[in-house]
All heavy atoms as TSV, in Angstrom:
chain	resi	resn	atom	element	x	y	z
A	1	MET	N	N	5.193	-37.688	6.761
A	1	MET	CA	C	5.673	-37.161	8.025
A	1	MET	C	C	5.733	-38.285	9.067
A	1	MET	O	O	4.777	-39.025	9.240
A	1	MET	CB	C	4.722	-36.076	8.536
A	1	MET	CG	C	4.580	-34.871	7.642
A	1	MET	SD	S	5.863	-33.717	8.023
A	1	MET	CE	C	5.558	-32.504	6.775
A	2	THR	N	N	6.819	-38.380	9.739
A	2	THR	CA	C	6.989	-39.394	10.761
A	2	THR	C	C	6.282	-39.001	12.051
A	2	THR	O	O	6.142	-37.824	12.354
A	2	THR	CB	C	8.476	-39.641	11.031
A	2	THR	OG1	O	8.587	-40.659	12.007
A	2	THR	CG2	C	9.190	-38.401	11.508
A	3	LYS	N	N	5.819	-39.988	12.787
A	3	LYS	CA	C	5.149	-39.738	14.060
A	3	LYS	C	C	6.062	-40.120	15.220
A	3	LYS	O	O	5.623	-40.221	16.353
A	3	LYS	CB	C	3.841	-40.532	14.130
A	3	LYS	CG	C	2.826	-40.083	13.108
A	3	LYS	CD	C	1.566	-40.895	13.214
A	3	LYS	CE	C	0.592	-40.507	12.126
A	3	LYS	NZ	N	-0.599	-41.336	12.126
A	4	GLU	N	N	7.331	-40.284	14.931
A	4	GLU	CA	C	8.290	-40.738	15.934
A	4	GLU	C	C	8.435	-39.761	17.096
A	4	GLU	O	O	8.524	-40.174	18.248
A	4	GLU	CB	C	9.648	-40.948	15.262
A	4	GLU	CG	C	10.703	-41.489	16.173
A	4	GLU	CD	C	11.986	-41.741	15.420
A	4	GLU	OE1	O	11.943	-42.424	14.383
A	4	GLU	OE2	O	13.018	-41.241	15.859
A	5	ASN	N	N	8.460	-38.488	16.827
A	5	ASN	CA	C	8.644	-37.471	17.865
A	5	ASN	C	C	7.366	-36.659	18.069
A	5	ASN	O	O	7.407	-35.438	18.113
A	5	ASN	CB	C	9.815	-36.556	17.503
A	5	ASN	CG	C	11.121	-37.317	17.481
A	5	ASN	OD1	O	11.410	-38.095	18.378
A	5	ASN	ND2	N	11.904	-37.118	16.444
A	6	CYS	N	N	6.249	-37.370	18.202
A	6	CYS	CA	C	4.955	-36.709	18.335
A	6	CYS	C	C	4.289	-37.049	19.661
A	6	CYS	O	O	4.466	-38.139	20.197
A	6	CYS	CB	C	4.021	-37.123	17.204
A	6	CYS	SG	S	4.609	-36.647	15.575
A	7	LEU	N	N	3.516	-36.105	20.152
A	7	LEU	CA	C	2.694	-36.294	21.340
A	7	LEU	C	C	1.277	-35.879	21.018
A	7	LEU	O	O	1.058	-34.899	20.305
A	7	LEU	CB	C	3.213	-35.429	22.497
A	7	LEU	CG	C	4.541	-35.823	23.097
A	7	LEU	CD1	C	5.007	-34.750	24.062
A	7	LEU	CD2	C	4.424	-37.151	23.823
A	8	ILE	N	N	0.312	-36.612	21.559
A	8	ILE	CA	C	-1.087	-36.267	21.379
A	8	ILE	C	C	-1.619	-35.695	22.686
A	8	ILE	O	O	-1.432	-36.280	23.756
A	8	ILE	CB	C	-1.918	-37.499	20.957
A	8	ILE	CG1	C	-1.446	-37.999	19.600
A	8	ILE	CG2	C	-3.403	-37.154	20.928
A	8	ILE	CD1	C	-2.103	-39.276	19.135
A	9	VAL	N	N	-2.243	-34.537	22.584
A	9	VAL	CA	C	-2.870	-33.899	23.742
A	9	VAL	C	C	-4.365	-33.755	23.456
A	9	VAL	O	O	-4.785	-33.652	22.306
A	9	VAL	CB	C	-2.248	-32.529	24.061
A	9	VAL	CG1	C	-0.785	-32.673	24.425
A	9	VAL	CG2	C	-2.392	-31.568	22.907
A	10	HIS	N	N	-5.145	-33.763	24.511
A	10	HIS	CA	C	-6.589	-33.629	24.364
A	10	HIS	C	C	-7.033	-32.382	25.115
A	10	HIS	O	O	-7.425	-32.434	26.281
A	10	HIS	CB	C	-7.297	-34.876	24.905
A	10	HIS	CG	C	-8.764	-34.896	24.623
A	10	HIS	ND1	N	-9.266	-34.932	23.347
A	10	HIS	CD2	C	-9.827	-34.861	25.449
A	10	HIS	CE1	C	-10.582	-34.923	23.406
A	10	HIS	NE2	N	-10.944	-34.882	24.673
A	11	VAL	N	N	-6.882	-31.232	24.453
A	11	VAL	CA	C	-7.298	-29.945	25.005
A	11	VAL	C	C	-7.899	-29.106	23.881
A	11	VAL	O	O	-7.759	-29.427	22.707
A	11	VAL	CB	C	-6.128	-29.156	25.642
A	11	VAL	CG1	C	-5.569	-29.854	26.846
A	11	VAL	CG2	C	-5.040	-28.875	24.644
A	12	ALA	N	N	-8.554	-28.042	24.271
A	12	ALA	CA	C	-9.143	-27.129	23.285
A	12	ALA	C	C	-9.078	-25.710	23.831
A	12	ALA	O	O	-8.693	-25.487	24.976
A	12	ALA	CB	C	-10.591	-27.526	23.006
A	13	GLY	N	N	-9.431	-24.774	22.989
A	13	GLY	CA	C	-9.540	-23.377	23.399
A	13	GLY	C	C	-8.220	-22.748	23.781
A	13	GLY	O	O	-7.198	-22.937	23.119
A	14	LYS	N	N	-8.242	-22.005	24.888
A	14	LYS	CA	C	-7.071	-21.239	25.312
A	14	LYS	C	C	-5.891	-22.128	25.682
A	14	LYS	O	O	-4.744	-21.766	25.441
A	14	LYS	CB	C	-7.438	-20.337	26.484
A	14	LYS	CG	C	-8.336	-19.202	26.076
A	14	LYS	CD	C	-8.617	-18.258	27.220
A	14	LYS	CE	C	-9.541	-17.155	26.734
A	14	LYS	NZ	N	-9.720	-16.117	27.731
A	15	LYS	N	N	-6.162	-23.312	26.265
A	15	LYS	CA	C	-5.048	-24.212	26.604
A	15	LYS	C	C	-4.353	-24.707	25.344
A	15	LYS	O	O	-3.137	-24.827	25.310
A	15	LYS	CB	C	-5.527	-25.387	27.440
A	15	LYS	CG	C	-5.625	-25.055	28.904
A	15	LYS	CD	C	-5.423	-26.281	29.741
A	15	LYS	CE	C	-5.326	-25.839	31.181
A	15	LYS	NZ	N	-5.114	-26.923	32.095
A	16	LEU	N	N	-5.127	-24.985	24.289
A	16	LEU	CA	C	-4.521	-25.412	23.026
A	16	LEU	C	C	-3.682	-24.281	22.445
A	16	LEU	O	O	-2.554	-24.505	21.988
A	16	LEU	CB	C	-5.587	-25.852	22.029
A	16	LEU	CG	C	-5.080	-26.365	20.674
A	16	LEU	CD1	C	-4.151	-27.552	20.846
A	16	LEU	CD2	C	-6.252	-26.720	19.782
A	17	ASP	N	N	-4.188	-23.059	22.493
A	17	ASP	CA	C	-3.418	-21.899	22.024
A	17	ASP	C	C	-2.138	-21.739	22.824
A	17	ASP	O	O	-1.078	-21.448	22.266
A	17	ASP	CB	C	-4.255	-20.623	22.120
A	17	ASP	CG	C	-5.406	-20.595	21.136
A	17	ASP	OD1	O	-5.368	-21.348	20.142
A	17	ASP	OD2	O	-6.358	-19.815	21.364
A	18	LEU	N	N	-2.220	-21.931	24.137
A	18	LEU	CA	C	-1.049	-21.831	25.005
A	18	LEU	C	C	-0.004	-22.885	24.622
A	18	LEU	O	O	1.190	-22.578	24.511
A	18	LEU	CB	C	-1.469	-22.001	26.463
A	18	LEU	CG	C	-0.369	-21.960	27.508
A	18	LEU	CD1	C	0.268	-20.579	27.562
A	18	LEU	CD2	C	-0.927	-22.331	28.870
A	19	LEU	N	N	-0.465	-24.107	24.379
A	19	LEU	CA	C	0.473	-25.174	23.998
A	19	LEU	C	C	1.090	-24.923	22.631
A	19	LEU	O	O	2.263	-25.235	22.416
A	19	LEU	CB	C	-0.222	-26.531	24.025
A	19	LEU	CG	C	-0.570	-27.064	25.414
A	19	LEU	CD1	C	-1.290	-28.397	25.301
A	19	LEU	CD2	C	0.671	-27.211	26.274
A	20	ARG	N	N	0.332	-24.352	21.703
A	20	ARG	CA	C	0.904	-23.998	20.399
A	20	ARG	C	C	2.050	-22.997	20.578
A	20	ARG	O	O	3.091	-23.119	19.940
A	20	ARG	CB	C	-0.161	-23.381	19.490
A	20	ARG	CG	C	-1.055	-24.360	18.839
A	20	ARG	CD	C	-1.935	-23.642	17.817
A	20	ARG	NE	N	-2.971	-24.511	17.347
A	20	ARG	CZ	C	-4.262	-24.247	17.403
A	20	ARG	NH1	N	-4.701	-23.108	17.900
A	20	ARG	NH2	N	-5.144	-25.105	16.953
A	21	GLY	N	N	1.824	-22.005	21.409
A	21	GLY	CA	C	2.868	-21.015	21.675
A	21	GLY	C	C	4.096	-21.642	22.301
A	21	GLY	O	O	5.234	-21.315	21.930
A	22	GLU	N	N	3.881	-22.552	23.243
A	22	GLU	CA	C	5.003	-23.229	23.894
A	22	GLU	C	C	5.755	-24.121	22.911
A	22	GLU	O	O	6.974	-24.174	22.916
A	22	GLU	CB	C	4.516	-24.042	25.094
A	22	GLU	CG	C	4.068	-23.185	26.257
A	22	GLU	CD	C	5.191	-22.327	26.821
A	22	GLU	OE1	O	6.291	-22.855	27.090
A	22	GLU	OE2	O	4.960	-21.122	26.983
A	23	ALA	N	N	5.019	-24.822	22.046
A	23	ALA	CA	C	5.664	-25.676	21.038
A	23	ALA	C	C	6.522	-24.833	20.106
A	23	ALA	O	O	7.646	-25.216	19.759
A	23	ALA	CB	C	4.613	-26.452	20.246
A	24	SER	N	N	6.011	-23.687	19.721
A	24	SER	CA	C	6.756	-22.790	18.844
A	24	SER	C	C	8.033	-22.301	19.523
A	24	SER	O	O	9.105	-22.284	18.921
A	24	SER	CB	C	5.874	-21.611	18.442
A	24	SER	OG	O	6.584	-20.721	17.623
A	25	ARG	N	N	7.919	-21.934	20.791
A	25	ARG	CA	C	9.081	-21.449	21.550
A	25	ARG	C	C	10.130	-22.557	21.691
A	25	ARG	O	O	11.328	-22.325	21.473
A	25	ARG	CB	C	8.640	-20.960	22.931
A	25	ARG	CG	C	9.780	-20.438	23.777
A	25	ARG	CD	C	9.352	-20.158	25.205
A	25	ARG	NE	N	8.844	-21.337	25.894
A	25	ARG	CZ	C	9.601	-22.320	26.389
A	25	ARG	NH1	N	10.917	-22.269	26.265
A	25	ARG	NH2	N	9.063	-23.351	27.005
A	26	ILE	N	N	9.686	-23.763	22.018
A	26	ILE	CA	C	10.603	-24.896	22.181
A	26	ILE	C	C	11.328	-25.183	20.865
A	26	ILE	O	O	12.545	-25.364	20.841
A	26	ILE	CB	C	9.842	-26.143	22.672
A	26	ILE	CG1	C	9.382	-25.933	24.119
A	26	ILE	CG2	C	10.696	-27.403	22.544
A	26	ILE	CD1	C	8.340	-26.934	24.594
A	27	ALA	N	N	10.586	-25.223	19.770
A	27	ALA	CA	C	11.195	-25.489	18.463
A	27	ALA	C	C	12.197	-24.404	18.086
A	27	ALA	O	O	13.279	-24.697	17.570
A	27	ALA	CB	C	10.113	-25.606	17.395
A	28	LYS	N	N	11.842	-23.158	18.359
A	28	LYS	CA	C	12.748	-22.048	18.051
A	28	LYS	C	C	14.032	-22.160	18.874
A	28	LYS	O	O	15.128	-21.977	18.351
A	28	LYS	CB	C	12.049	-20.716	18.322
A	28	LYS	CG	C	12.869	-19.516	17.945
A	28	LYS	CD	C	12.096	-18.241	18.167
A	28	LYS	CE	C	12.929	-17.032	17.802
A	28	LYS	NZ	N	12.209	-15.774	18.056
A	29	ASP	N	N	13.895	-22.469	20.168
A	29	ASP	CA	C	15.071	-22.623	21.028
A	29	ASP	C	C	15.981	-23.757	20.551
A	29	ASP	O	O	17.194	-23.666	20.660
A	29	ASP	CB	C	14.650	-22.889	22.479
A	29	ASP	CG	C	14.071	-21.659	23.160
A	29	ASP	OD1	O	14.174	-20.538	22.598
A	29	ASP	OD2	O	13.493	-21.821	24.265
A	30	CYS	N	N	15.376	-24.834	20.026
A	30	CYS	CA	C	16.146	-25.993	19.542
A	30	CYS	C	C	16.573	-25.841	18.083
A	30	CYS	O	O	17.250	-26.723	17.544
A	30	CYS	CB	C	15.318	-27.265	19.699
A	30	CYS	SG	S	14.997	-27.735	21.405
A	31	LYS	N	N	16.133	-24.751	17.441
A	31	LYS	CA	C	16.438	-24.488	16.033
A	31	LYS	C	C	15.976	-25.635	15.132
A	31	LYS	O	O	16.716	-26.120	14.269
A	31	LYS	CB	C	17.922	-24.210	15.849
A	31	LYS	CG	C	18.375	-22.939	16.541
A	31	LYS	CD	C	19.842	-22.697	16.331
A	31	LYS	CE	C	20.284	-21.384	16.865
A	31	LYS	NZ	N	20.463	-21.281	18.281
A	32	ILE	N	N	14.740	-26.065	15.374
A	32	ILE	CA	C	14.147	-27.133	14.575
A	32	ILE	C	C	12.759	-26.696	14.103
A	32	ILE	O	O	12.251	-25.662	14.513
A	32	ILE	CB	C	14.014	-28.448	15.383
A	32	ILE	CG1	C	13.112	-28.229	16.601
A	32	ILE	CG2	C	15.374	-28.974	15.769
A	32	ILE	CD1	C	12.532	-29.483	17.169
A	33	ASP	N	N	12.150	-27.549	13.290
A	33	ASP	CA	C	10.792	-27.297	12.819
A	33	ASP	C	C	9.824	-28.138	13.640
A	33	ASP	O	O	10.210	-29.136	14.252
A	33	ASP	CB	C	10.679	-27.653	11.338
A	33	ASP	CG	C	9.470	-27.026	10.673
A	33	ASP	OD1	O	8.876	-26.088	11.248
A	33	ASP	OD2	O	9.118	-27.476	9.569
A	34	TRP	N	N	8.574	-27.726	13.661
A	34	TRP	CA	C	7.527	-28.483	14.329
A	34	TRP	C	C	6.248	-28.326	13.528
A	34	TRP	O	O	6.150	-27.463	12.666
A	34	TRP	CB	C	7.333	-28.002	15.766
A	34	TRP	CG	C	6.659	-26.657	15.876
A	34	TRP	CD1	C	7.228	-25.445	15.626
A	34	TRP	CD2	C	5.306	-26.396	16.226
A	34	TRP	NE1	N	6.311	-24.446	15.805
A	34	TRP	CE2	C	5.112	-25.006	16.182
A	34	TRP	CE3	C	4.228	-27.200	16.573
A	34	TRP	CZ2	C	3.895	-24.408	16.470
A	34	TRP	CZ3	C	3.021	-26.592	16.870
A	34	TRP	CH2	C	2.874	-25.219	16.820
A	35	TRP	N	N	5.284	-29.196	13.752
A	35	TRP	CA	C	3.993	-29.088	13.080
A	35	TRP	C	C	2.914	-29.670	13.981
A	35	TRP	O	O	3.190	-30.336	14.971
A	35	TRP	CB	C	4.021	-29.772	11.718
A	35	TRP	CG	C	4.346	-31.223	11.730
A	35	TRP	CD1	C	3.450	-32.259	11.720
A	35	TRP	CD2	C	5.636	-31.818	11.758
A	35	TRP	NE1	N	4.105	-33.460	11.737
A	35	TRP	CE2	C	5.448	-33.211	11.762
A	35	TRP	CE3	C	6.932	-31.319	11.784
A	35	TRP	CZ2	C	6.517	-34.101	11.797
A	35	TRP	CZ3	C	7.986	-32.209	11.812
A	35	TRP	CH2	C	7.774	-33.573	11.809
A	36	ILE	N	N	1.697	-29.402	13.605
A	36	ILE	CA	C	0.540	-29.842	14.372
A	36	ILE	C	C	-0.437	-30.506	13.409
A	36	ILE	O	O	-0.607	-30.055	12.286
A	36	ILE	CB	C	-0.080	-28.633	15.109
A	36	ILE	CG1	C	-1.094	-29.052	16.138
A	36	ILE	CG2	C	-0.639	-27.633	14.164
A	36	ILE	CD1	C	-1.536	-27.912	17.050
A	37	ASP	N	N	-1.010	-31.618	13.833
A	37	ASP	CA	C	-1.974	-32.377	13.030
A	37	ASP	C	C	-3.152	-32.761	13.917
A	37	ASP	O	O	-3.024	-32.817	15.141
A	37	ASP	CB	C	-1.364	-33.682	12.503
A	37	ASP	CG	C	-0.305	-33.494	11.454
A	37	ASP	OD1	O	-0.465	-32.587	10.616
A	37	ASP	OD2	O	0.673	-34.256	11.470
A	38	ARG	N	N	-4.232	-33.082	13.267
A	38	ARG	CA	C	-5.361	-33.653	13.988
A	38	ARG	C	C	-5.066	-35.122	14.265
A	38	ARG	O	O	-4.500	-35.821	13.437
A	38	ARG	CB	C	-6.621	-33.581	13.152
A	38	ARG	CG	C	-7.285	-32.260	13.159
A	38	ARG	CD	C	-8.533	-32.366	12.349
A	38	ARG	NE	N	-9.613	-31.674	13.019
A	38	ARG	CZ	C	-10.769	-31.455	12.480
A	38	ARG	NH1	N	-11.018	-31.899	11.264
A	38	ARG	NH2	N	-11.703	-30.824	13.141
A	39	ALA	N	N	-5.469	-35.577	15.426
A	39	ALA	CA	C	-5.400	-36.997	15.757
A	39	ALA	C	C	-6.831	-37.511	15.848
A	39	ALA	O	O	-7.779	-36.725	15.824
A	39	ALA	CB	C	-4.667	-37.190	17.082
A	40	ASP	N	N	-6.993	-38.816	15.941
A	40	ASP	CA	C	-8.340	-39.372	16.086
A	40	ASP	C	C	-9.050	-38.735	17.281
A	40	ASP	O	O	-10.220	-38.381	17.201
A	40	ASP	CB	C	-8.292	-40.890	16.255
A	40	ASP	CG	C	-7.853	-41.595	14.981
A	40	ASP	OD1	O	-7.994	-41.007	13.881
A	40	ASP	OD2	O	-7.352	-42.723	15.088
A	41	VAL	N	N	-8.344	-38.632	18.377
A	41	VAL	CA	C	-8.852	-37.956	19.570
A	41	VAL	C	C	-7.754	-37.024	20.047
A	41	VAL	O	O	-6.725	-37.464	20.525
A	41	VAL	CB	C	-9.201	-38.963	20.686
A	41	VAL	CG1	C	-9.644	-38.237	21.927
A	41	VAL	CG2	C	-10.260	-39.934	20.220
A	42	GLY	N	N	-7.947	-35.736	19.872
A	42	GLY	CA	C	-6.972	-34.764	20.327
A	42	GLY	C	C	-6.185	-34.137	19.190
A	42	GLY	O	O	-6.572	-34.214	18.021
A	43	THR	N	N	-5.080	-33.528	19.565
A	43	THR	CA	C	-4.214	-32.822	18.628
A	43	THR	C	C	-2.805	-33.380	18.747
A	43	THR	O	O	-2.299	-33.580	19.851
A	43	THR	CB	C	-4.217	-31.310	18.946
A	43	THR	OG1	O	-5.565	-30.840	18.927
A	43	THR	CG2	C	-3.401	-30.540	17.943
A	44	ARG	N	N	-2.167	-33.625	17.613
A	44	ARG	CA	C	-0.818	-34.190	17.578
A	44	ARG	C	C	0.196	-33.063	17.357
A	44	ARG	O	O	0.119	-32.327	16.392
A	44	ARG	CB	C	-0.717	-35.212	16.455
A	44	ARG	CG	C	0.628	-35.878	16.344
A	44	ARG	CD	C	0.662	-36.918	15.239
A	44	ARG	NE	N	-0.156	-38.073	15.591
A	44	ARG	CZ	C	-1.264	-38.442	14.938
A	44	ARG	NH1	N	-1.679	-37.767	13.886
A	44	ARG	NH2	N	-1.960	-39.485	15.331
A	45	PHE	N	N	1.141	-32.951	18.282
A	45	PHE	CA	C	2.248	-32.010	18.169
A	45	PHE	C	C	3.489	-32.814	17.812
A	45	PHE	O	O	3.850	-33.743	18.537
A	45	PHE	CB	C	2.489	-31.285	19.503
A	45	PHE	CG	C	1.466	-30.245	19.833
A	45	PHE	CD1	C	0.238	-30.596	20.378
A	45	PHE	CD2	C	1.731	-28.907	19.611
A	45	PHE	CE1	C	-0.711	-29.636	20.697
A	45	PHE	CE2	C	0.792	-27.931	19.931
A	45	PHE	CZ	C	-0.430	-28.297	20.470
A	46	CYS	N	N	4.133	-32.473	16.701
A	46	CYS	CA	C	5.305	-33.216	16.238
A	46	CYS	C	C	6.521	-32.295	16.131
A	46	CYS	O	O	6.393	-31.138	15.732
A	46	CYS	CB	C	5.024	-33.834	14.869
A	46	CYS	SG	S	3.654	-34.998	14.877
A	47	PHE	N	N	7.657	-32.847	16.473
A	47	PHE	CA	C	8.917	-32.108	16.460
A	47	PHE	C	C	9.950	-32.890	15.667
A	47	PHE	O	O	9.853	-34.102	15.534
A	47	PHE	CB	C	9.412	-31.896	17.901
A	47	PHE	CG	C	8.448	-31.125	18.757
A	47	PHE	CD1	C	7.441	-31.775	19.456
A	47	PHE	CD2	C	8.529	-29.749	18.832
A	47	PHE	CE1	C	6.536	-31.067	20.232
A	47	PHE	CE2	C	7.635	-29.039	19.600
A	47	PHE	CZ	C	6.633	-29.698	20.302
A	48	GLU	N	N	10.962	-32.190	15.184
A	48	GLU	CA	C	12.012	-32.847	14.396
A	48	GLU	C	C	12.987	-33.654	15.233
A	48	GLU	O	O	13.729	-34.456	14.677
A	48	GLU	CB	C	12.782	-31.817	13.573
A	48	GLU	CG	C	11.996	-31.282	12.403
A	48	GLU	CD	C	12.818	-30.352	11.529
A	48	GLU	OE1	O	13.778	-29.729	12.019
A	48	GLU	OE2	O	12.473	-30.241	10.339
A	49	ASP	N	N	13.015	-33.467	16.547
A	49	ASP	CA	C	13.928	-34.281	17.354
A	49	ASP	C	C	13.300	-34.657	18.701
A	49	ASP	O	O	12.325	-34.057	19.142
A	49	ASP	CB	C	15.292	-33.621	17.532
A	49	ASP	CG	C	15.312	-32.432	18.463
A	49	ASP	OD1	O	14.393	-32.255	19.282
A	49	ASP	OD2	O	16.279	-31.674	18.402
A	50	ALA	N	N	13.881	-35.672	19.312
A	50	ALA	CA	C	13.344	-36.237	20.548
A	50	ALA	C	C	13.492	-35.291	21.732
A	50	ALA	O	O	12.648	-35.272	22.627
A	50	ALA	CB	C	14.019	-37.565	20.850
A	51	LYS	N	N	14.556	-34.491	21.752
A	51	LYS	CA	C	14.769	-33.573	22.879
A	51	LYS	C	C	13.631	-32.551	22.970
A	51	LYS	O	O	13.131	-32.272	24.054
A	51	LYS	CB	C	16.110	-32.851	22.729
A	51	LYS	CG	C	16.412	-31.917	23.872
A	51	LYS	CD	C	17.736	-31.201	23.707
A	51	LYS	CE	C	17.922	-30.254	24.880
A	51	LYS	NZ	N	18.614	-29.056	24.521
A	52	ALA	N	N	13.226	-32.026	21.841
A	52	ALA	CA	C	12.118	-31.061	21.830
A	52	ALA	C	C	10.825	-31.727	22.277
A	52	ALA	O	O	10.036	-31.143	23.015
A	52	ALA	CB	C	11.962	-30.459	20.438
A	53	LYS	N	N	10.615	-32.958	21.846
A	53	LYS	CA	C	9.421	-33.706	22.263
A	53	LYS	C	C	9.406	-33.872	23.778
A	53	LYS	O	O	8.382	-33.666	24.422
A	53	LYS	CB	C	9.390	-35.065	21.575
A	53	LYS	CG	C	8.273	-35.963	22.057
A	53	LYS	CD	C	8.413	-37.360	21.486
A	53	LYS	CE	C	7.502	-38.339	22.178
A	53	LYS	NZ	N	7.700	-39.702	21.708
A	54	GLU	N	N	10.537	-34.241	24.360
A	54	GLU	CA	C	10.633	-34.424	25.809
A	54	GLU	C	C	10.369	-33.112	26.548
A	54	GLU	O	O	9.673	-33.095	27.567
A	54	GLU	CB	C	12.008	-34.972	26.183
A	54	GLU	CG	C	12.236	-36.390	25.717
A	54	GLU	CD	C	13.673	-36.840	25.903
A	54	GLU	OE1	O	14.417	-36.216	26.692
A	54	GLU	OE2	O	14.049	-37.824	25.239
A	55	THR	N	N	10.920	-32.026	26.033
A	55	THR	CA	C	10.698	-30.713	26.641
A	55	THR	C	C	9.227	-30.340	26.580
A	55	THR	O	O	8.659	-29.829	27.551
A	55	THR	CB	C	11.557	-29.643	25.934
A	55	THR	OG1	O	12.929	-30.029	26.009
A	55	THR	CG2	C	11.370	-28.278	26.573
A	56	PHE	N	N	8.578	-30.626	25.450
A	56	PHE	CA	C	7.155	-30.335	25.308
A	56	PHE	C	C	6.327	-31.191	26.270
A	56	PHE	O	O	5.358	-30.709	26.856
A	56	PHE	CB	C	6.708	-30.540	23.863
A	56	PHE	CG	C	5.287	-30.123	23.618
A	56	PHE	CD1	C	4.929	-28.783	23.607
A	56	PHE	CD2	C	4.291	-31.073	23.411
A	56	PHE	CE1	C	3.619	-28.395	23.390
A	56	PHE	CE2	C	2.981	-30.697	23.187
A	56	PHE	CZ	C	2.643	-29.351	23.181
A	57	ALA	N	N	6.715	-32.446	26.453
A	57	ALA	CA	C	6.007	-33.323	27.397
A	57	ALA	C	C	6.084	-32.760	28.816
A	57	ALA	O	O	5.089	-32.763	29.553
A	57	ALA	CB	C	6.578	-34.734	27.344
A	58	LEU	N	N	7.241	-32.261	29.196
A	58	LEU	CA	C	7.396	-31.644	30.514
A	58	LEU	C	C	6.533	-30.389	30.638
A	58	LEU	O	O	5.949	-30.125	31.690
A	58	LEU	CB	C	8.868	-31.310	30.781
A	58	LEU	CG	C	9.799	-32.501	30.962
A	58	LEU	CD1	C	11.250	-32.031	31.043
A	58	LEU	CD2	C	9.417	-33.294	32.203
A	59	THR	N	N	6.454	-29.628	29.567
A	59	THR	CA	C	5.614	-28.432	29.549
A	59	THR	C	C	4.151	-28.817	29.735
A	59	THR	O	O	3.430	-28.166	30.502
A	59	THR	CB	C	5.811	-27.650	28.234
A	59	THR	OG1	O	7.187	-27.277	28.123
A	59	THR	CG2	C	4.945	-26.413	28.189
A	60	CYS	N	N	3.714	-29.856	29.060
A	60	CYS	CA	C	2.334	-30.328	29.226
A	60	CYS	C	C	2.081	-30.713	30.679
A	60	CYS	O	O	1.041	-30.356	31.255
A	60	CYS	CB	C	2.060	-31.523	28.312
A	60	CYS	SG	S	1.957	-31.097	26.562
A	61	ASP	N	N	3.034	-31.432	31.283
A	61	ASP	CA	C	2.900	-31.813	32.690
A	61	ASP	C	C	2.783	-30.580	33.579
A	61	ASP	O	O	1.967	-30.541	34.499
A	61	ASP	CB	C	4.088	-32.656	33.145
A	61	ASP	CG	C	4.067	-34.054	32.572
A	61	ASP	OD1	O	3.004	-34.501	32.092
A	61	ASP	OD2	O	5.132	-34.726	32.606
A	62	ASP	N	N	3.617	-29.576	33.312
A	62	ASP	CA	C	3.572	-28.337	34.096
A	62	ASP	C	C	2.218	-27.649	34.033
A	62	ASP	O	O	1.774	-27.037	34.996
A	62	ASP	CB	C	4.658	-27.357	33.630
A	62	ASP	CG	C	6.063	-27.814	33.994
A	62	ASP	OD1	O	6.199	-28.732	34.828
A	62	ASP	OD2	O	7.027	-27.265	33.419
A	63	PHE	N	N	1.558	-27.745	32.873
A	63	PHE	CA	C	0.248	-27.111	32.693
A	63	PHE	C	C	-0.900	-28.050	33.075
A	63	PHE	O	O	-2.071	-27.688	32.921
A	63	PHE	CB	C	0.065	-26.628	31.252
A	63	PHE	CG	C	0.917	-25.450	30.895
A	63	PHE	CD1	C	1.738	-25.493	29.769
A	63	PHE	CD2	C	0.931	-24.302	31.660
A	63	PHE	CE1	C	2.525	-24.413	29.423
A	63	PHE	CE2	C	1.726	-23.225	31.324
A	63	PHE	CZ	C	2.518	-23.268	30.218
A	64	GLY	N	N	-0.578	-29.257	33.522
A	64	GLY	CA	C	-1.619	-30.200	33.903
A	64	GLY	C	C	-2.389	-30.785	32.729
A	64	GLY	O	O	-3.545	-31.174	32.872
A	65	VAL	N	N	-1.736	-30.848	31.580
A	65	VAL	CA	C	-2.357	-31.383	30.377
A	65	VAL	C	C	-1.796	-32.775	30.102
A	65	VAL	O	O	-0.595	-32.927	29.888
A	65	VAL	CB	C	-2.084	-30.461	29.160
A	65	VAL	CG1	C	-2.628	-31.075	27.879
A	65	VAL	CG2	C	-2.653	-29.081	29.391
A	66	PRO	N	N	-2.639	-33.803	30.138
A	66	PRO	CA	C	-2.137	-35.135	29.839
A	66	PRO	C	C	-1.741	-35.275	28.372
A	66	PRO	O	O	-2.387	-34.706	27.492
A	66	PRO	CB	C	-3.313	-36.054	30.184
A	66	PRO	CG	C	-4.518	-35.192	30.152
A	66	PRO	CD	C	-4.067	-33.789	30.431
A	67	CYS	N	N	-0.661	-36.001	28.123
A	67	CYS	CA	C	-0.230	-36.247	26.754
A	67	CYS	C	C	0.235	-37.694	26.645
A	67	CYS	O	O	0.557	-38.321	27.632
A	67	CYS	CB	C	0.873	-35.271	26.346
A	67	CYS	SG	S	2.387	-35.383	27.304
A	68	ARG	N	N	0.224	-38.177	25.414
A	68	ARG	CA	C	0.676	-39.548	25.173
A	68	ARG	C	C	1.413	-39.583	23.842
A	68	ARG	O	O	1.235	-38.701	23.002
A	68	ARG	CB	C	-0.487	-40.526	25.169
A	68	ARG	CG	C	-1.526	-40.263	24.112
A	68	ARG	CD	C	-2.672	-41.264	24.213
A	68	ARG	NE	N	-3.791	-40.909	23.359
A	68	ARG	CZ	C	-3.924	-41.269	22.087
A	68	ARG	NH1	N	-2.994	-42.018	21.523
A	68	ARG	NH2	N	-4.970	-40.912	21.378
A	69	ASP	N	N	2.246	-40.600	23.679
A	69	ASP	CA	C	2.964	-40.750	22.415
A	69	ASP	C	C	1.967	-40.912	21.283
A	69	ASP	O	O	0.919	-41.523	21.433
A	69	ASP	CB	C	3.899	-41.961	22.446
A	69	ASP	CG	C	5.175	-41.682	23.214
A	69	ASP	OD1	O	5.561	-40.507	23.315
A	69	ASP	OD2	O	5.789	-42.642	23.698
A	70	GLY	N	N	2.330	-40.332	20.160
A	70	GLY	CA	C	1.399	-40.461	19.046
A	70	GLY	C	C	2.013	-40.154	17.755
A	70	GLY	O	O	1.494	-39.945	16.760
């Protein structure tokens, strides 16, 4: 699996559940697949294209969740 379109977030609990739901919605809207992996620190959200990744990054910003490329 490529990490080209991935973001790492460092959250847990309800915020992580919220981000999973948002990632699913974004992927569905873009008609692509997405997956989630553990990172060394945090959780890695990966998408099949860059547009979905950018949309997810904006969503993280809206929720006040820092994210970084990963």
